[in-house]
C-alpha positions in Angstrom: -25.5 -12.3 -8.7 -28.5 -12.1 -6.3 -27.1 -8.9 -4.7 -26.6 -7.3 -8.1 -30.1 -8.2 -9.4 -32.1 -7.2 -6.3 -33.7 -3.8 -7.0 -32.8 -0.9 -4.7 -34.8 -0.9 -1.5 -35.7 -4.6 -1.8 -32.6 -6.0 -0.2 -33.4 -8.2 2.8 -33.6 -6.4 6.1 -30.5 -8.3 7.5 -28.5 -7.0 4.5 -29.7 -3.4 5.1 -28.9 -3.7 8.9 -25.5 -5.2 8.3 -24.7 -2.4 5.7 -25.8 0.4 8.0 -23.0 3.0 8.5 -23.6 3.8 12.1 -21.4 6.3 13.9 -18.4 7.5 11.8 -16.5 7.8 15.1 -16.2 4.0 15.1 -13.8 4.3 12.2 -11.8 7.5 12.8 -11.8 10.1 15.6 -13.8 13.3 15.0 -10.6 15.4 14.6 -9.3 13.1 11.8 -12.6 13.3 9.9 -12.5 17.1 10.3 -8.8 17.4 9.2 -9.4 15.1 6.3 -12.4 17.2 5.2 -10.6 20.5 5.5 -7.6 19.0 3.7 -9.8 17.8 0.9 -11.4 21.3 0.6 -8.0 23.0 0.7 -6.7 20.6 -1.9 -9.7 21.2 -4.2 -9.2 25.0 -3.7 -5.5 24.5 -4.7 -6.7 22.5 -7.7 -4.6 19.5 -6.5 -5.2 16.6 -8.8 -4.2 14.2 -6.0 -6.7 15.6 -3.6 -9.4 15.4 -6.2 -8.6 11.8 -7.1 -8.6 10.8 -3.4 -11.9 12.6 -2.7 -13.4 11.0 -5.8 -12.1 7.6 -4.9 -13.4 7.7 -1.4 -16.8 9.0 -2.5 -17.1 6.4 -5.2 -16.1 3.6 -2.8 -18.8 4.8 -0.3 -21.3 4.9 -3.1 -20.3 1.4 -4.3 -21.1 0.2 -0.8 -24.4 2.1 -0.8 -25.8 2.0 -4.4 -29.3 2.2 -3.0 -28.6 6.0 -2.4 -28.9 6.4 -6.2 -31.7 3.8 -6.5 -29.2 1.3 -8.0 -29.2 -2.4 -7.3 -26.3 -4.1 -5.5 -26.8 -3.3 -1.8 -24.7 -5.7 0.2 -22.2 -6.5 -2.5 -19.6 -4.3 -0.8 -20.2 -3.4 2.8 -20.0 0.1 4.3 -17.9 -1.4 7.1 -15.3 -2.6 4.5 -15.1 0.9 3.0 -15.1 2.8 6.3 -12.6 0.6 8.1 -10.1 1.7 5.4 -11.0 5.4 5.7 -7.7 6.1 7.3 -6.0 5.6 3.9 -7.4 8.6 2.1 -7.6 10.6 5.4 -3.9 10.1 6.1 -2.9 10.9 2.5 -5.0 14.1 2.6 -3.8 15.2 6.0 -0.2 14.5 5.1 -0.6 16.4 1.8 -2.1 19.4 3.6 0.9 19.3 6.0 3.2 19.3 3.0 1.3 22.3 1.5 1.5 24.1 4.8 5.3 23.6 5.1 5.8 24.6 1.5 4.1 28.0 1.6 6.2 31.2 1.5 7.8 32.8 3.4 9.0 29.5 5.0 10.4 28.3 1.7 12.9 31.2 1.9 14.1 30.4 5.4 15.6 26.9 5.4 16.3 26.8 9.1 12.7 27.7 10.0 11.5 25.1 7.5 13.7 22.4 8.9 12.5 23.2 12.4 8.9 23.1 11.4 9.4 19.9 9.5 11.2 18.3 12.6 8.4 19.6 14.9 5.8 18.2 12.6 7.5 14.8 12.4 7.8 14.8 16.2 4.1 15.6 16.5 3.2 12.8 14.1 5.4 10.4 16.0 3.8 11.4 19.3 0.3 11.1 17.9 1.2 7.6 16.5 2.5 6.5 19.9 -0.5 7.9 21.7 -2.9 6.1 19.2 -1.0 2.9 19.4 -1.3 2.9 23.2 -5.1 3.5 22.9 -5.4 0.7 20.3 -3.4 -1.7 22.4 -5.9 -1.8 25.2 -8.7 -2.5 22.7 -7.1 -5.8 21.5 -8.6 -8.9 23.0 -6.2 -11.7 22.0 -8.1 -14.3 24.1 -11.2 -13.6 22.0 -9.7 -12.9 18.5 -6.4 -14.8 18.3 -6.2 -17.1 15.4 -3.5 -19.4 16.8 -3.6 -20.1 20.5 -1.7 -22.4 22.9 -4.1 -25.3 22.2 -3.5 -24.9 18.5 0.2 -25.0 19.1 -0.2 -28.3 21.1 -2.3 -29.7 18.3 0.2 -28.7 15.7 3.0 -30.4 17.7 0.8 -33.5 18.1 0.3 -33.5 14.3 4.0 -33.2 13.6 4.8 -36.1 15.9 2.0 -38.5 14.9 1.1 -37.9 11.3 3.2 -38.6 8.2 4.5 -35.6 6.3 2.3 -36.2 3.3 -0.9 -36.5 5.4 -3.7 -34.0 4.6 -6.7 -33.0 6.6 -9.4 -30.2 6.6 -9.5 -27.4 9.1 -12.7 -25.5 9.9 
């Protein structure tokens, strides 16, 4: 309630700092932002209802996280990080739709063999990009820092199983 009743621009400084967008490249690479933007523009030019809905949804989600842009209260209710960390969802849908539009354009539709080859090539490209990205993301994981269940937790769970009755209850921080 406090977030929603605080007038725009009067949110505490720590809320404003925490909600700062920062570099968009922390969320998606530049090429993905560019392709998603081009795909959205192409979809709007094609009068694609799906592209329009995705663009509107993404825009409204970003605006919901930053209502102060329109001088509305509620800054901090929904964080920019929360919205932008999920930017891959509309970006992937838009880029995938654009690929579908590209593969569906004439004269390719009249040449099934060429269309199958392009589709297979595009699928191979997507698979290669996914494997490349997975490799990049794998080195960014720090299980020793962010793991939720570690070896000491496993030992504690085994101790609990051996020593406490099945109906015992306890709190975990």
